[in-house]
Residue, then its C-alpha position, 0 to 999 in steps of 0.5 A: m499499499k502506498a504510504s499517503a501525501t499527506l503523512i510522507i508531507s507533515g509527517g515524514l518529513l519532517l522527521l526525515s528532513p532537515s537533518n536538525n530534527v532528528v538524532a544524528k547517529e551514526p550510520p548503520p550498514y549500508i542498507n544500499a550500494i555504494t560504489a566510489n570512483s575518482d575521476a582522472g584529477g581526483g577532484s570527485e568521486e563518483k557515488q551509486l545507490s540504490i533507491f528501490s527501482n533505480k540504480v543511481s548515481f552522482e559527484l561529489p567532492v573527494g572525502w565526502k562520506m555517508a553520514f546518515n543512510s535508512e529506509k522505512g516502508n516507501m521511504y528511503k534516505a542518505e545523507f554525505v558530509p565532508a570528511g571530518e565533520s558529522l550531522n551534529d556538526w557541519s558545514a556542508l551536506f547532499c542528500i537524497q531521498g526516495f517515496e516509492g509510489l508517490a509519482t503519481d499522487i503528488d504535483s512536485t511544485q506542490f510537494l516543495n512546497r508544502f516541504a519549506d512549510t515544513y522548513k519553517d518549524s526548525c527556523q529561530g529567524s527568517v525562511t527565503y523560499e525562491q521558487l525557479g521553476t522546472t529543470q531538466i536533472g538525471g533526465k527527467e524534470a525537476v521542481h528546483g529552490i533556494i529555502g533558507c535558514t537566516n537564523m537556525k539554532n545549533m540543535y547538538g553544539g558542535a565543535t564549531a560553538r555555534t549556538r546559531q547558524g544561518e542554514i540555506g540550500y538548493y532543493a529539487v523534487l524529481k519525478d520518475t515513473e512510480d517514484l519521487y526523490l528531493l535531493h538538496k545540498s546545503m550550506r551553514g556558516e553566519v547568521f544573514n540577512e534575510s534581503n542578502p542571503p548568500l545562495n540565489g537563483s543568480n549564483h547557486r549554479d557553481f554550487i551545486s554542479k554535481m548535482l547536475q551529474l546524476k544518472f539513473q539506472r534501471 
């Protein structure tokens, strides 16, 4: 039985993303296969995950590690952070989520809008949400946008000892024939002003260049 869109948006998404809503732990043994191959220049690695009916390949900078990996029913999530960082204390994060059988149950724009609404629950400051329309990622149509929080409480402390920080990221919702995917790359740093976010529709391309190499194979 398919999970309803309402349950996933109000419950599952809130629990599975963003990361600061869950207690961060080291990942369990990998549920899905993952491979890594460095490029010729040693600057990036190709990683591959088996997510339901697809093998999903993508590139990350060398040294990034899997920090969280979980599959519960028809929902899957994997998160990666730079070497030396963790879900308790990160400066950058890449996340991919899969929702089995949800592609025909909800509109992609509606899905992203509802996710932006749940994001507000974690933000201590103002939420910024810039809708970017549609694009192509991995040969699939995607609805994408920039979502951020000007002032987010650091729930875990961490080595940075910052009690508050700004967080902003690029989010995209992709649909396969049956499954839906949410992927994002986020960064954390100094608290920022709502009128001048560090990431926006004009400068996000370099930040997400590796994400655009996403590939789907059955």
